[in-house]
C-alpha positions in Angstrom: -5.9 24.4 50.9 -7.7 26.9 53.5 -8.8 25.6 57.0 -12.4 26.7 56.1 -12.3 24.3 53.0 -10.4 21.5 55.0 -13.6 22.0 57.4 -16.0 21.5 54.3 -14.1 18.3 53.4 -13.7 16.5 57.0 -17.4 18.0 57.4 -19.0 16.1 54.5 -17.2 12.7 55.4 -18.5 12.6 58.6 -21.8 13.4 57.2 -21.3 10.4 54.6 -21.1 8.1 58.0 -24.7 8.5 58.1 -25.4 6.6 54.6 -23.2 3.7 56.2 -25.7 3.6 59.3 -28.6 3.9 56.6 -27.1 0.7 54.8 -26.9 -1.1 57.8 -30.2 -0.3 59.4 -31.9 -1.4 55.6 -29.9 -4.6 56.1 -30.9 -4.9 59.7 -34.7 -4.5 58.7 -34.8 -6.9 55.8 -32.9 -9.3 57.9 -35.4 -9.4 60.8 -37.9 -9.7 58.3 -36.6 -12.4 56.8 -36.2 -14.1 60.0 -39.8 -13.6 61.3 -41.0 -14.7 58.1 -38.9 -18.1 58.2 -40.2 -18.7 61.6 -44.0 -17.8 60.8 -44.8 -18.0 57.0 -48.3 -17.2 57.7 -47.7 -13.9 59.1 -45.1 -12.7 56.6 -47.5 -11.4 54.2 -49.1 -8.9 56.8 -45.7 -7.4 57.5 -44.8 -6.7 54.0 -45.8 -3.1 54.4 -44.1 -2.6 57.7 -40.9 -4.1 55.7 -40.7 -1.5 53.1 -42.0 1.3 55.6 -39.0 0.4 57.7 -36.6 0.4 54.6 -37.9 3.7 53.4 -37.1 5.4 56.7 -34.0 4.0 56.9 -32.9 5.0 53.4 -34.7 8.5 54.0 -32.0 8.8 56.9 -29.2 8.0 54.4 -30.2 10.5 51.7 -30.9 13.3 54.2 -26.8 12.9 55.3 -26.0 12.6 51.8 -27.9 16.1 51.2 -26.1 17.4 54.2 -22.7 16.4 53.0 -23.4 18.1 49.5 -24.6 21.0 51.3 -21.4 21.2 53.0 -19.2 20.9 50.0 -21.2 23.5 47.8 -23.4 25.5 49.9 -21.1 26.7 52.5 
């Protein structure tokens, strides 16, 4: 195995850490929404759009890190 190929694998593995961060972020957003909704149920309906936007941003970062990992593996 060449050193350059080894570097690609290590870089792709490190880029995949971003997917774990995205999963933690989505769980954090959903958990905080649920805590706020249980604390004040009348305001929960107005915050669902914010919930989905926060989840979308967190998930987009995970998709970007997956894309970087694929680019490191196959395009470089």
